[in-house]
DOZAVO-476983 format. One record per atom (N, C-alpha, C): residue number from 1; residue in one letter; atom name; x negated, y negated, z negated. Coordinates in Angstrom, 1 decimal. Example, Ala and Ser with C-alpha at 12.3 -4.5 7.8 and 13.67 -1.06 7.14 Angstrom:
<rec><num>1</num><residuo>A</residuo><atomo>N</atomo><u>-13.2</u><v>5.7</v><w>-7.8</w></rec>
<rec><num>1</num><residuo>A</residuo><atomo>CA</atomo><u>-12.3</u><v>4.5</v><w>-7.8</w></rec>
<rec><num>1</num><residuo>A</residuo><atomo>C</atomo><u>-13.2</u><v>3.3</v><w>-7.8</w></rec>
<rec><num>2</num><residuo>S</residuo><atomo>N</atomo><u>-12.8</u><v>2.2</v><w>-7.1</w></rec>
<rec><num>2</num><residuo>S</residuo><atomo>CA</atomo><u>-13.7</u><v>1.1</v><w>-7.1</w></rec>
<rec><num>2</num><residuo>S</residuo><atomo>C</atomo><u>-12.9</u><v>0.0</v><w>-7.9</w></rec>
end
This chain:
<rec><num>1</num><residuo>X</residuo><atomo>N</atomo><u>-42.5</u><v>1.3</v><w>-44.9</w></rec>
<rec><num>1</num><residuo>X</residuo><atomo>CA</atomo><u>-43.0</u><v>0.0</v><w>-44.3</w></rec>
<rec><num>1</num><residuo>X</residuo><atomo>C</atomo><u>-44.5</u><v>-0.2</v><w>-44.7</w></rec>
<rec><num>2</num><residuo>X</residuo><atomo>N</atomo><u>-45.3</u><v>-0.7</v><w>-43.8</w></rec>
<rec><num>2</num><residuo>X</residuo><atomo>CA</atomo><u>-46.7</u><v>-0.9</v><w>-44.0</w></rec>
<rec><num>2</num><residuo>X</residuo><atomo>C</atomo><u>-46.9</u><v>-2.2</v><w>-44.7</w></rec>
<rec><num>3</num><residuo>X</residuo><atomo>N</atomo><u>-47.7</u><v>-2.3</v><w>-45.7</w></rec>
<rec><num>3</num><residuo>X</residuo><atomo>CA</atomo><u>-48.0</u><v>-3.5</v><w>-46.4</w></rec>
<rec><num>3</num><residuo>X</residuo><atomo>C</atomo><u>-49.0</u><v>-4.3</v><w>-45.5</w></rec>
<rec><num>4</num><residuo>X</residuo><atomo>N</atomo><u>-48.7</u><v>-5.5</v><w>-45.0</w></rec>
<rec><num>4</num><residuo>X</residuo><atomo>CA</atomo><u>-49.6</u><v>-6.3</v><w>-44.2</w></rec>
<rec><num>4</num><residuo>X</residuo><atomo>C</atomo><u>-50.9</u><v>-6.6</v><w>-44.9</w></rec>
<rec><num>5</num><residuo>X</residuo><atomo>N</atomo><u>-50.9</u><v>-6.9</v><w>-46.2</w></rec>
<rec><num>5</num><residuo>X</residuo><atomo>CA</atomo><u>-52.1</u><v>-7.2</v><w>-46.9</w></rec>
<rec><num>5</num><residuo>X</residuo><atomo>C</atomo><u>-53.1</u><v>-6.1</v><w>-46.9</w></rec>
<rec><num>6</num><residuo>X</residuo><atomo>N</atomo><u>-52.6</u><v>-4.9</v><w>-47.2</w></rec>
<rec><num>6</num><residuo>X</residuo><atomo>CA</atomo><u>-53.4</u><v>-3.7</v><w>-47.2</w></rec>
<rec><num>6</num><residuo>X</residuo><atomo>C</atomo><u>-54.0</u><v>-3.4</v><w>-45.8</w></rec>
<rec><num>7</num><residuo>X</residuo><atomo>N</atomo><u>-53.2</u><v>-3.7</v><w>-44.8</w></rec>
<rec><num>7</num><residuo>X</residuo><atomo>CA</atomo><u>-53.7</u><v>-3.5</v><w>-43.4</w></rec>
<rec><num>7</num><residuo>X</residuo><atomo>C</atomo><u>-54.8</u><v>-4.5</v><w>-43.1</w></rec>
<rec><num>8</num><residuo>X</residuo><atomo>N</atomo><u>-54.7</u><v>-5.8</v><w>-43.6</w></rec>
<rec><num>8</num><residuo>X</residuo><atomo>CA</atomo><u>-55.7</u><v>-6.8</v><w>-43.4</w></rec>
<rec><num>8</num><residuo>X</residuo><atomo>C</atomo><u>-57.0</u><v>-6.4</v><w>-44.1</w></rec>
<rec><num>9</num><residuo>X</residuo><atomo>N</atomo><u>-56.9</u><v>-5.9</v><w>-45.3</w></rec>
<rec><num>9</num><residuo>X</residuo><atomo>CA</atomo><u>-58.0</u><v>-5.4</v><w>-46.1</w></rec>
<rec><num>9</num><residuo>X</residuo><atomo>C</atomo><u>-58.8</u><v>-4.3</v><w>-45.4</w></rec>
<rec><num>10</num><residuo>X</residuo><atomo>N</atomo><u>-58.1</u><v>-3.5</v><w>-44.7</w></rec>
<rec><num>10</num><residuo>X</residuo><atomo>CA</atomo><u>-58.8</u><v>-2.4</v><w>-43.9</w></rec>
<rec><num>10</num><residuo>X</residuo><atomo>C</atomo><u>-59.6</u><v>-2.9</v><w>-42.8</w></rec>
<rec><num>11</num><residuo>X</residuo><atomo>N</atomo><u>-59.3</u><v>-4.1</v><w>-42.3</w></rec>
<rec><num>11</num><residuo>X</residuo><atomo>CA</atomo><u>-60.1</u><v>-4.7</v><w>-41.2</w></rec>
<rec><num>11</num><residuo>X</residuo><atomo>C</atomo><u>-61.3</u><v>-5.4</v><w>-41.6</w></rec>
<rec><num>12</num><residuo>X</residuo><atomo>N</atomo><u>-61.3</u><v>-5.8</v><w>-42.9</w></rec>
<rec><num>12</num><residuo>X</residuo><atomo>CA</atomo><u>-62.5</u><v>-6.6</v><w>-43.4</w></rec>
<rec><num>12</num><residuo>X</residuo><atomo>C</atomo><u>-63.6</u><v>-5.6</v><w>-43.8</w></rec>
<rec><num>13</num><residuo>X</residuo><atomo>N</atomo><u>-64.9</u><v>-6.0</v><w>-43.6</w></rec>
<rec><num>13</num><residuo>X</residuo><atomo>CA</atomo><u>-66.0</u><v>-5.2</v><w>-43.9</w></rec>
<rec><num>13</num><residuo>X</residuo><atomo>C</atomo><u>-66.1</u><v>-5.0</v><w>-45.4</w></rec>
<rec><num>14</num><residuo>X</residuo><atomo>N</atomo><u>-66.5</u><v>-3.8</v><w>-45.8</w></rec>
<rec><num>14</num><residuo>X</residuo><atomo>CA</atomo><u>-66.7</u><v>-3.5</v><w>-47.2</w></rec>
<rec><num>14</num><residuo>X</residuo><atomo>C</atomo><u>-67.9</u><v>-4.1</v><w>-47.8</w></rec>
<rec><num>15</num><residuo>X</residuo><atomo>N</atomo><u>-69.0</u><v>-4.1</v><w>-47.0</w></rec>
<rec><num>15</num><residuo>X</residuo><atomo>CA</atomo><u>-70.3</u><v>-4.7</v><w>-47.3</w></rec>
<rec><num>15</num><residuo>X</residuo><atomo>C</atomo><u>-70.5</u><v>-5.9</v><w>-46.5</w></rec>
<rec><num>16</num><residuo>X</residuo><atomo>N</atomo><u>-70.4</u><v>-7.1</v><w>-47.0</w></rec>
<rec><num>16</num><residuo>X</residuo><atomo>CA</atomo><u>-70.6</u><v>-8.3</v><w>-46.2</w></rec>
<rec><num>16</num><residuo>X</residuo><atomo>C</atomo><u>-72.0</u><v>-8.4</v><w>-45.7</w></rec>
<rec><num>17</num><residuo>X</residuo><atomo>N</atomo><u>-72.2</u><v>-9.1</v><w>-44.6</w></rec>
<rec><num>17</num><residuo>X</residuo><atomo>CA</atomo><u>-73.5</u><v>-9.4</v><w>-44.1</w></rec>
<rec><num>17</num><residuo>X</residuo><atomo>C</atomo><u>-74.1</u><v>-10.7</v><w>-44.7</w></rec>
<rec><num>18</num><residuo>X</residuo><atomo>N</atomo><u>-75.2</u><v>-10.6</v><w>-45.4</w></rec>
<rec><num>18</num><residuo>X</residuo><atomo>CA</atomo><u>-75.8</u><v>-11.7</v><w>-46.2</w></rec>
<rec><num>18</num><residuo>X</residuo><atomo>C</atomo><u>-77.0</u><v>-12.1</v><w>-45.5</w></rec>
<rec><num>19</num><residuo>X</residuo><atomo>N</atomo><u>-77.4</u><v>-13.4</v><w>-45.7</w></rec>
<rec><num>19</num><residuo>X</residuo><atomo>CA</atomo><u>-78.7</u><v>-13.9</v><w>-45.2</w></rec>
<rec><num>19</num><residuo>X</residuo><atomo>C</atomo><u>-79.5</u><v>-14.4</v><w>-46.4</w></rec>
<rec><num>20</num><residuo>X</residuo><atomo>N</atomo><u>-80.8</u><v>-14.1</v><w>-46.4</w></rec>
<rec><num>20</num><residuo>X</residuo><atomo>CA</atomo><u>-81.7</u><v>-14.6</v><w>-47.5</w></rec>
<rec><num>20</num><residuo>X</residuo><atomo>C</atomo><u>-83.1</u><v>-14.6</v><w>-47.0</w></rec>
<rec><num>21</num><residuo>X</residuo><atomo>N</atomo><u>-83.9</u><v>-15.3</v><w>-47.8</w></rec>
<rec><num>21</num><residuo>X</residuo><atomo>CA</atomo><u>-85.4</u><v>-15.4</v><w>-47.6</w></rec>
<rec><num>21</num><residuo>X</residuo><atomo>C</atomo><u>-86.1</u><v>-14.3</v><w>-48.3</w></rec>
<rec><num>22</num><residuo>X</residuo><atomo>N</atomo><u>-87.0</u><v>-13.6</v><w>-47.5</w></rec>
<rec><num>22</num><residuo>X</residuo><atomo>CA</atomo><u>-87.8</u><v>-12.5</v><w>-48.1</w></rec>
<rec><num>22</num><residuo>X</residuo><atomo>C</atomo><u>-88.9</u><v>-13.2</v><w>-48.9</w></rec>
<rec><num>23</num><residuo>X</residuo><atomo>N</atomo><u>-89.0</u><v>-13.0</v><w>-50.2</w></rec>
<rec><num>23</num><residuo>X</residuo><atomo>CA</atomo><u>-90.0</u><v>-13.6</v><w>-51.0</w></rec>
<rec><num>23</num><residuo>X</residuo><atomo>C</atomo><u>-91.1</u><v>-12.7</v><w>-51.5</w></rec>
<rec><num>24</num><residuo>X</residuo><atomo>N</atomo><u>-90.9</u><v>-11.4</v><w>-51.4</w></rec>
<rec><num>24</num><residuo>X</residuo><atomo>CA</atomo><u>-91.9</u><v>-10.4</v><w>-51.8</w></rec>
<rec><num>24</num><residuo>X</residuo><atomo>C</atomo><u>-91.6</u><v>-9.1</v><w>-51.2</w></rec>
<rec><num>25</num><residuo>X</residuo><atomo>N</atomo><u>-92.7</u><v>-8.3</v><w>-50.9</w></rec>
<rec><num>25</num><residuo>X</residuo><atomo>CA</atomo><u>-92.6</u><v>-6.9</v><w>-50.6</w></rec>
<rec><num>25</num><residuo>X</residuo><atomo>C</atomo><u>-93.1</u><v>-6.2</v><w>-51.8</w></rec>
<rec><num>26</num><residuo>X</residuo><atomo>N</atomo><u>-92.4</u><v>-5.1</v><w>-52.2</w></rec>
<rec><num>26</num><residuo>X</residuo><atomo>CA</atomo><u>-92.7</u><v>-4.4</v><w>-53.4</w></rec>
<rec><num>26</num><residuo>X</residuo><atomo>C</atomo><u>-93.4</u><v>-3.1</v><w>-53.0</w></rec>
<rec><num>27</num><residuo>X</residuo><atomo>N</atomo><u>-94.2</u><v>-2.5</v><w>-53.9</w></rec>
<rec><num>27</num><residuo>X</residuo><atomo>CA</atomo><u>-95.0</u><v>-1.3</v><w>-53.5</w></rec>
<rec><num>27</num><residuo>X</residuo><atomo>C</atomo><u>-94.1</u><v>0.0</v><w>-53.3</w></rec>
<rec><num>28</num><residuo>X</residuo><atomo>N</atomo><u>-92.8</u><v>-0.1</v><w>-53.7</w></rec>
<rec><num>28</num><residuo>X</residuo><atomo>CA</atomo><u>-92.0</u><v>1.1</v><w>-53.5</w></rec>
<rec><num>28</num><residuo>X</residuo><atomo>C</atomo><u>-91.2</u><v>1.0</v><w>-52.2</w></rec>
<rec><num>29</num><residuo>X</residuo><atomo>N</atomo><u>-91.5</u><v>0.1</v><w>-51.3</w></rec>
<rec><num>29</num><residuo>X</residuo><atomo>CA</atomo><u>-90.9</u><v>0.1</v><w>-50.0</w></rec>
<rec><num>29</num><residuo>X</residuo><atomo>C</atomo><u>-89.7</u><v>-0.8</v><w>-50.0</w></rec>
<rec><num>30</num><residuo>X</residuo><atomo>N</atomo><u>-89.4</u><v>-1.6</v><w>-51.1</w></rec>
<rec><num>30</num><residuo>X</residuo><atomo>CA</atomo><u>-88.3</u><v>-2.5</v><w>-51.1</w></rec>
<rec><num>30</num><residuo>X</residuo><atomo>C</atomo><u>-88.9</u><v>-3.9</v><w>-50.9</w></rec>
<rec><num>31</num><residuo>X</residuo><atomo>N</atomo><u>-87.9</u><v>-4.8</v><w>-50.8</w></rec>
<rec><num>31</num><residuo>X</residuo><atomo>CA</atomo><u>-88.3</u><v>-6.3</v><w>-50.7</w></rec>
<rec><num>31</num><residuo>X</residuo><atomo>C</atomo><u>-87.4</u><v>-7.0</v><w>-51.7</w></rec>
<rec><num>32</num><residuo>X</residuo><atomo>N</atomo><u>-87.9</u><v>-8.1</v><w>-52.2</w></rec>
<rec><num>32</num><residuo>X</residuo><atomo>CA</atomo><u>-87.2</u><v>-9.1</v><w>-53.0</w></rec>
<rec><num>32</num><residuo>X</residuo><atomo>C</atomo><u>-86.7</u><v>-10.2</v><w>-52.1</w></rec>
<rec><num>33</num><residuo>X</residuo><atomo>N</atomo><u>-85.4</u><v>-10.5</v><w>-52.1</w></rec>
<rec><num>33</num><residuo>X</residuo><atomo>CA</atomo><u>-84.8</u><v>-11.5</v><w>-51.2</w></rec>
<rec><num>33</num><residuo>X</residuo><atomo>C</atomo><u>-84.1</u><v>-12.5</v><w>-52.1</w></rec>
<rec><num>34</num><residuo>X</residuo><atomo>N</atomo><u>-84.3</u><v>-13.8</v><w>-51.7</w></rec>
<rec><num>34</num><residuo>X</residuo><atomo>CA</atomo><u>-83.5</u><v>-14.8</v><w>-52.4</w></rec>
<rec><num>34</num><residuo>X</residuo><atomo>C</atomo><u>-82.4</u><v>-15.3</v><w>-51.4</w></rec>
<rec><num>35</num><residuo>X</residuo><atomo>N</atomo><u>-81.1</u><v>-15.1</v><w>-51.9</w></rec>
<rec><num>35</num><residuo>X</residuo><atomo>CA</atomo><u>-80.0</u><v>-15.5</v><w>-51.1</w></rec>
<rec><num>35</num><residuo>X</residuo><atomo>C</atomo><u>-79.8</u><v>-17.0</v><w>-51.1</w></rec>
<rec><num>36</num><residuo>X</residuo><atomo>N</atomo><u>-78.9</u><v>-17.5</v><w>-50.3</w></rec>
<rec><num>36</num><residuo>X</residuo><atomo>CA</atomo><u>-78.7</u><v>-18.9</v><w>-50.1</w></rec>
<rec><num>36</num><residuo>X</residuo><atomo>C</atomo><u>-78.2</u><v>-19.6</v><w>-51.4</w></rec>
<rec><num>37</num><residuo>X</residuo><atomo>N</atomo><u>-77.5</u><v>-18.8</v><w>-52.3</w></rec>
<rec><num>37</num><residuo>X</residuo><atomo>CA</atomo><u>-77.0</u><v>-19.4</v><w>-53.5</w></rec>
<rec><num>37</num><residuo>X</residuo><atomo>C</atomo><u>-78.0</u><v>-19.3</v><w>-54.7</w></rec>
<rec><num>38</num><residuo>X</residuo><atomo>N</atomo><u>-79.2</u><v>-18.8</v><w>-54.4</w></rec>
<rec><num>38</num><residuo>X</residuo><atomo>CA</atomo><u>-80.2</u><v>-18.8</v><w>-55.4</w></rec>
<rec><num>38</num><residuo>X</residuo><atomo>C</atomo><u>-80.4</u><v>-17.4</v><w>-56.1</w></rec>
<rec><num>39</num><residuo>X</residuo><atomo>N</atomo><u>-79.5</u><v>-16.5</v><w>-55.9</w></rec>
<rec><num>39</num><residuo>X</residuo><atomo>CA</atomo><u>-79.6</u><v>-15.2</v><w>-56.5</w></rec>
<rec><num>39</num><residuo>X</residuo><atomo>C</atomo><u>-80.7</u><v>-14.4</v><w>-55.8</w></rec>
<rec><num>40</num><residuo>X</residuo><atomo>N</atomo><u>-81.4</u><v>-13.5</v><w>-56.6</w></rec>
<rec><num>40</num><residuo>X</residuo><atomo>CA</atomo><u>-82.4</u><v>-12.7</v><w>-56.0</w></rec>
<rec><num>40</num><residuo>X</residuo><atomo>C</atomo><u>-81.9</u><v>-11.2</v><w>-56.0</w></rec>
<rec><num>41</num><residuo>X</residuo><atomo>N</atomo><u>-82.2</u><v>-10.5</v><w>-54.9</w></rec>
<rec><num>41</num><residuo>X</residuo><atomo>CA</atomo><u>-81.8</u><v>-9.1</v><w>-54.8</w></rec>
<rec><num>41</num><residuo>X</residuo><atomo>C</atomo><u>-83.0</u><v>-8.3</v><w>-54.4</w></rec>
<rec><num>42</num><residuo>X</residuo><atomo>N</atomo><u>-83.0</u><v>-7.1</v><w>-54.9</w></rec>
<rec><num>42</num><residuo>X</residuo><atomo>CA</atomo><u>-84.1</u><v>-6.1</v><w>-54.4</w></rec>
<rec><num>42</num><residuo>X</residuo><atomo>C</atomo><u>-83.4</u><v>-5.2</v><w>-53.5</w></rec>
<rec><num>43</num><residuo>X</residuo><atomo>N</atomo><u>-83.9</u><v>-5.2</v><w>-52.2</w></rec>
<rec><num>43</num><residuo>X</residuo><atomo>CA</atomo><u>-83.2</u><v>-4.4</v><w>-51.2</w></rec>
<rec><num>43</num><residuo>X</residuo><atomo>C</atomo><u>-84.2</u><v>-3.4</v><w>-50.5</w></rec>
<rec><num>44</num><residuo>X</residuo><atomo>N</atomo><u>-83.7</u><v>-2.4</v><w>-49.9</w></rec>
<rec><num>44</num><residuo>X</residuo><atomo>CA</atomo><u>-84.5</u><v>-1.4</v><w>-49.2</w></rec>
<rec><num>44</num><residuo>X</residuo><atomo>C</atomo><u>-85.1</u><v>-2.0</v><w>-47.9</w></rec>
<rec><num>45</num><residuo>X</residuo><atomo>N</atomo><u>-86.3</u><v>-1.7</v><w>-47.6</w></rec>
<rec><num>45</num><residuo>X</residuo><atomo>CA</atomo><u>-86.9</u><v>-2.1</v><w>-46.3</w></rec>
<rec><num>45</num><residuo>X</residuo><atomo>C</atomo><u>-87.9</u><v>-3.2</v><w>-46.4</w></rec>
<rec><num>46</num><residuo>X</residuo><atomo>N</atomo><u>-88.8</u><v>-3.2</v><w>-45.5</w></rec>
<rec><num>46</num><residuo>X</residuo><atomo>CA</atomo><u>-89.9</u><v>-4.2</v><w>-45.4</w></rec>
<rec><num>46</num><residuo>X</residuo><atomo>C</atomo><u>-90.1</u><v>-4.7</v><w>-43.9</w></rec>
<rec><num>47</num><residuo>X</residuo><atomo>N</atomo><u>-89.1</u><v>-4.6</v><w>-43.1</w></rec>
<rec><num>47</num><residuo>X</residuo><atomo>CA</atomo><u>-89.3</u><v>-4.9</v><w>-41.7</w></rec>
<rec><num>47</num><residuo>X</residuo><atomo>C</atomo><u>-89.3</u><v>-6.4</v><w>-41.4</w></rec>
<rec><num>48</num><residuo>X</residuo><atomo>N</atomo><u>-89.0</u><v>-7.2</v><w>-42.3</w></rec>
<rec><num>48</num><residuo>X</residuo><atomo>CA</atomo><u>-89.1</u><v>-8.7</v><w>-42.1</w></rec>
<rec><num>48</num><residuo>X</residuo><atomo>C</atomo><u>-90.2</u><v>-9.2</v><w>-43.0</w></rec>
<rec><num>49</num><residuo>X</residuo><atomo>N</atomo><u>-91.1</u><v>-10.1</v><w>-42.4</w></rec>
<rec><num>49</num><residuo>X</residuo><atomo>CA</atomo><u>-92.2</u><v>-10.6</v><w>-43.1</w></rec>
<rec><num>49</num><residuo>X</residuo><atomo>C</atomo><u>-91.8</u><v>-11.5</v><w>-44.3</w></rec>
<rec><num>50</num><residuo>X</residuo><atomo>N</atomo><u>-92.7</u><v>-11.6</v><w>-45.3</w></rec>
<rec><num>50</num><residuo>X</residuo><atomo>CA</atomo><u>-92.5</u><v>-12.6</v><w>-46.4</w></rec>
<rec><num>50</num><residuo>X</residuo><atomo>C</atomo><u>-92.4</u><v>-14.0</v><w>-45.8</w></rec>
<rec><num>51</num><residuo>X</residuo><atomo>N</atomo><u>-91.5</u><v>-14.8</v><w>-46.3</w></rec>
<rec><num>51</num><residuo>X</residuo><atomo>CA</atomo><u>-91.3</u><v>-16.1</v><w>-45.8</w></rec>
<rec><num>51</num><residuo>X</residuo><atomo>C</atomo><u>-90.3</u><v>-16.3</v><w>-44.7</w></rec>
<rec><num>52</num><residuo>X</residuo><atomo>N</atomo><u>-89.8</u><v>-15.2</v><w>-44.1</w></rec>
<rec><num>52</num><residuo>X</residuo><atomo>CA</atomo><u>-88.8</u><v>-15.2</v><w>-43.1</w></rec>
<rec><num>52</num><residuo>X</residuo><atomo>C</atomo><u>-87.5</u><v>-14.9</v><w>-43.6</w></rec>
<rec><num>53</num><residuo>X</residuo><atomo>N</atomo><u>-86.4</u><v>-15.2</v><w>-42.8</w></rec>
<rec><num>53</num><residuo>X</residuo><atomo>CA</atomo><u>-85.0</u><v>-14.9</v><w>-43.2</w></rec>
<rec><num>53</num><residuo>X</residuo><atomo>C</atomo><u>-84.7</u><v>-13.5</v><w>-42.7</w></rec>
<rec><num>54</num><residuo>X</residuo><atomo>N</atomo><u>-83.8</u><v>-12.9</v><w>-43.5</w></rec>
<rec><num>54</num><residuo>X</residuo><atomo>CA</atomo><u>-83.4</u><v>-11.5</v><w>-43.2</w></rec>
<rec><num>54</num><residuo>X</residuo><atomo>C</atomo><u>-81.9</u><v>-11.4</v><w>-43.3</w></rec>
<rec><num>55</num><residuo>X</residuo><atomo>N</atomo><u>-81.3</u><v>-10.5</v><w>-42.5</w></rec>
<rec><num>55</num><residuo>X</residuo><atomo>CA</atomo><u>-79.9</u><v>-10.1</v><w>-42.6</w></rec>
<rec><num>55</num><residuo>X</residuo><atomo>C</atomo><u>-79.9</u><v>-8.9</v><w>-43.6</w></rec>
<rec><num>56</num><residuo>X</residuo><atomo>N</atomo><u>-79.1</u><v>-8.9</v><w>-44.6</w></rec>
<rec><num>56</num><residuo>X</residuo><atomo>CA</atomo><u>-79.0</u><v>-7.9</v><w>-45.6</w></rec>
<rec><num>56</num><residuo>X</residuo><atomo>C</atomo><u>-77.5</u><v>-7.4</v><w>-45.6</w></rec>
<rec><num>57</num><residuo>X</residuo><atomo>N</atomo><u>-77.4</u><v>-6.0</v><w>-45.6</w></rec>
<rec><num>57</num><residuo>X</residuo><atomo>CA</atomo><u>-76.1</u><v>-5.4</v><w>-45.7</w></rec>
<rec><num>57</num><residuo>X</residuo><atomo>C</atomo><u>-76.2</u><v>-4.1</v><w>-46.3</w></rec>
<rec><num>58</num><residuo>X</residuo><atomo>N</atomo><u>-75.4</u><v>-3.8</v><w>-47.3</w></rec>
<rec><num>58</num><residuo>X</residuo><atomo>CA</atomo><u>-75.4</u><v>-2.5</v><w>-48.0</w></rec>
<rec><num>58</num><residuo>X</residuo><atomo>C</atomo><u>-76.6</u><v>-2.3</v><w>-48.7</w></rec>
<rec><num>59</num><residuo>X</residuo><atomo>N</atomo><u>-77.3</u><v>-3.3</v><w>-49.3</w></rec>
<rec><num>59</num><residuo>X</residuo><atomo>CA</atomo><u>-78.5</u><v>-3.1</v><w>-50.0</w></rec>
<rec><num>59</num><residuo>X</residuo><atomo>C</atomo><u>-79.7</u><v>-2.8</v><w>-49.2</w></rec>
<rec><num>60</num><residuo>X</residuo><atomo>N</atomo><u>-79.7</u><v>-3.2</v><w>-47.9</w></rec>
<rec><num>60</num><residuo>X</residuo><atomo>CA</atomo><u>-80.8</u><v>-2.8</v><w>-47.0</w></rec>
<rec><num>60</num><residuo>X</residuo><atomo>C</atomo><u>-81.0</u><v>-4.0</v><w>-46.0</w></rec>
<rec><num>61</num><residuo>X</residuo><atomo>N</atomo><u>-82.3</u><v>-4.2</v><w>-45.6</w></rec>
<rec><num>61</num><residuo>X</residuo><atomo>CA</atomo><u>-82.6</u><v>-5.2</v><w>-44.6</w></rec>
<rec><num>61</num><residuo>X</residuo><atomo>C</atomo><u>-82.2</u><v>-4.7</v><w>-43.3</w></rec>
<rec><num>62</num><residuo>X</residuo><atomo>N</atomo><u>-81.3</u><v>-5.4</v><w>-42.5</w></rec>
<rec><num>62</num><residuo>X</residuo><atomo>CA</atomo><u>-80.8</u><v>-5.0</v><w>-41.2</w></rec>
<rec><num>62</num><residuo>X</residuo><atomo>C</atomo><u>-81.6</u><v>-5.6</v><w>-40.1</w></rec>
<rec><num>63</num><residuo>X</residuo><atomo>N</atomo><u>-82.4</u><v>-6.6</v><w>-40.4</w></rec>
<rec><num>63</num><residuo>X</residuo><atomo>CA</atomo><u>-83.2</u><v>-7.3</v><w>-39.3</w></rec>
<rec><num>63</num><residuo>X</residuo><atomo>C</atomo><u>-83.5</u><v>-8.7</v><w>-39.7</w></rec>
<rec><num>64</num><residuo>X</residuo><atomo>N</atomo><u>-84.3</u><v>-9.3</v><w>-38.8</w></rec>
<rec><num>64</num><residuo>X</residuo><atomo>CA</atomo><u>-84.7</u><v>-10.7</v><w>-39.0</w></rec>
<rec><num>64</num><residuo>X</residuo><atomo>C</atomo><u>-83.6</u><v>-11.6</v><w>-38.6</w></rec>
<rec><num>65</num><residuo>X</residuo><atomo>N</atomo><u>-83.3</u><v>-12.7</v><w>-39.4</w></rec>
<rec><num>65</num><residuo>X</residuo><atomo>CA</atomo><u>-82.3</u><v>-13.7</v><w>-39.1</w></rec>
<rec><num>65</num><residuo>X</residuo><atomo>C</atomo><u>-83.0</u><v>-14.9</v><w>-38.5</w></rec>
<rec><num>66</num><residuo>X</residuo><atomo>N</atomo><u>-82.3</u><v>-15.7</v><w>-37.7</w></rec>
<rec><num>66</num><residuo>X</residuo><atomo>CA</atomo><u>-82.9</u><v>-16.9</v><w>-37.2</w></rec>
<rec><num>66</num><residuo>X</residuo><atomo>C</atomo><u>-83.1</u><v>-17.9</v><w>-38.3</w></rec>
<rec><num>67</num><residuo>X</residuo><atomo>N</atomo><u>-84.2</u><v>-18.7</v><w>-38.2</w></rec>
<rec><num>67</num><residuo>X</residuo><atomo>CA</atomo><u>-84.5</u><v>-19.7</v><w>-39.2</w></rec>
<rec><num>67</num><residuo>X</residuo><atomo>C</atomo><u>-83.8</u><v>-21.0</v><w>-38.8</w></rec>
<rec><num>68</num><residuo>X</residuo><atomo>N</atomo><u>-82.5</u><v>-21.1</v><w>-39.1</w></rec>
<rec><num>68</num><residuo>X</residuo><atomo>CA</atomo><u>-81.7</u><v>-22.3</v><w>-38.8</w></rec>
<rec><num>68</num><residuo>X</residuo><atomo>C</atomo><u>-81.5</u><v>-23.2</v><w>-40.0</w></rec>
<rec><num>69</num><residuo>X</residuo><atomo>N</atomo><u>-81.1</u><v>-24.4</v><w>-39.7</w></rec>
<rec><num>69</num><residuo>X</residuo><atomo>CA</atomo><u>-80.8</u><v>-25.3</v><w>-40.8</w></rec>
<rec><num>69</num><residuo>X</residuo><atomo>C</atomo><u>-79.5</u><v>-24.9</v><w>-41.5</w></rec>
<rec><num>70</num><residuo>X</residuo><atomo>N</atomo><u>-79.5</u><v>-25.0</v><w>-42.8</w></rec>
<rec><num>70</num><residuo>X</residuo><atomo>CA</atomo><u>-78.3</u><v>-24.6</v><w>-43.6</w></rec>
<rec><num>70</num><residuo>X</residuo><atomo>C</atomo><u>-77.6</u><v>-25.9</v><w>-44.1</w></rec>
<rec><num>71</num><residuo>X</residuo><atomo>N</atomo><u>-76.3</u><v>-25.9</v><w>-44.0</w></rec>
<rec><num>71</num><residuo>X</residuo><atomo>CA</atomo><u>-75.4</u><v>-27.0</v><w>-44.5</w></rec>
<rec><num>71</num><residuo>X</residuo><atomo>C</atomo><u>-74.4</u><v>-26.4</v><w>-45.4</w></rec>
<rec><num>72</num><residuo>X</residuo><atomo>N</atomo><u>-74.1</u><v>-27.1</v><w>-46.5</w></rec>
<rec><num>72</num><residuo>X</residuo><atomo>CA</atomo><u>-73.1</u><v>-26.6</v><w>-47.5</w></rec>
<rec><num>72</num><residuo>X</residuo><atomo>C</atomo><u>-72.0</u><v>-27.7</v><w>-47.5</w></rec>
<rec><num>73</num><residuo>X</residuo><atomo>N</atomo><u>-70.8</u><v>-27.2</v><w>-47.4</w></rec>
<rec><num>73</num><residuo>X</residuo><atomo>CA</atomo><u>-69.6</u><v>-28.1</v><w>-47.4</w></rec>
<rec><num>73</num><residuo>X</residuo><atomo>C</atomo><u>-68.7</u><v>-27.7</v><w>-48.5</w></rec>
<rec><num>74</num><residuo>X</residuo><atomo>N</atomo><u>-68.4</u><v>-28.6</v><w>-49.4</w></rec>
<rec><num>74</num><residuo>X</residuo><atomo>CA</atomo><u>-67.4</u><v>-28.3</v><w>-50.5</w></rec>
<rec><num>74</num><residuo>X</residuo><atomo>C</atomo><u>-66.1</u><v>-28.9</v><w>-50.1</w></rec>
<rec><num>75</num><residuo>X</residuo><atomo>N</atomo><u>-65.1</u><v>-28.0</v><w>-50.2</w></rec>
<rec><num>75</num><residuo>X</residuo><atomo>CA</atomo><u>-63.7</u><v>-28.3</v><w>-49.8</w></rec>
<rec><num>75</num><residuo>X</residuo><atomo>C</atomo><u>-62.9</u><v>-28.4</v><w>-51.0</w></rec>
end
């Protein structure tokens, strides 16, 4: 019998898609990005300008994210 939980886990992405603000480009071709929760990550790529939002997945910038308002809801 197949475990339904294991089957569900297989459908979920292993590397979540994150959104953050690019705060610096580094000389080694990486960028420093600040996530919405305040954490800073160093990720590969410099395709998004400093001050813009970026999609990050798997430690790499995947592209520019739209600059939309952010709301946080506590449940």
